[in-house]
C-alpha positions in Angstrom: -19.8 20.6 16.5 -23.3 21.4 15.1 -21.8 21.5 11.6 -21.1 17.8 11.8 -24.6 16.8 12.9 -26.0 17.3 9.4 -23.3 15.4 7.6 -24.1 12.1 5.9 -22.3 9.1 7.2 -20.3 7.3 4.5 -18.3 4.1 4.5 -14.7 4.3 5.6 -12.3 3.9 2.6 -8.6 3.7 2.4 -8.6 7.1 0.6 -10.5 8.8 3.4 -8.2 7.4 6.0 -5.2 8.6 4.1 -6.8 12.0 3.8 -7.4 12.1 7.6 -3.8 11.2 8.2 -2.6 14.0 6.0 -4.8 16.5 7.8 -3.7 15.3 11.2 0.0 15.5 10.2 -0.5 19.1 9.2 -2.2 19.8 12.5 0.5 18.1 14.5 3.2 20.2 12.6 1.4 23.4 13.4 0.4 22.7 17.0 2.9 20.2 18.3 2.6 16.6 19.5 -0.8 17.0 21.3 -2.5 15.4 18.3 -0.1 12.4 18.1 -2.4 10.0 19.9 -5.2 10.8 17.5 -2.8 10.4 14.6 -1.7 7.0 15.8 -5.3 5.9 16.2 -6.1 6.8 12.6 -2.9 5.1 11.5 -3.9 1.9 13.4 -7.4 2.2 11.7 -5.7 2.3 8.3 -3.6 -0.7 9.1 -6.7 -2.6 10.3 -8.6 -1.5 7.2 -5.9 -2.8 5.0 -5.7 -6.1 6.9 -9.4 -6.6 6.5 -9.8 -5.6 2.9 -6.7 -7.2 1.3 -6.5 -10.9 0.8 -3.8 -12.5 2.8 -1.1 -14.0 0.6 1.8 -14.5 3.0 5.0 -12.6 2.5 3.7 -10.8 -0.6 1.1 -8.9 1.4 3.8 -7.7 3.8 6.0 -6.3 1.0 3.1 -4.4 -0.6 2.0 -2.6 2.5 3.0 1.0 2.6 5.1 1.8 5.7 3.6 4.3 8.1 5.7 7.3 9.0 5.5 9.4 12.2 4.6 13.1 11.8 7.5 15.3 12.4 
């Protein structure tokens, strides 16, 4: 954990959330479903991020959102 203490805090971006999901999917594949709650939390953060940062245009915004898939 000491390695993290010196890291610079940067704003959360969609790209960083997608990278985190990719890493968590790999961990879940290697170590089983113990990491699924964390994966779901990051997926929810991505959904919330997209909701906050994309203008709402009704049905159009729903069709452009990438569906989230469960790690397996």
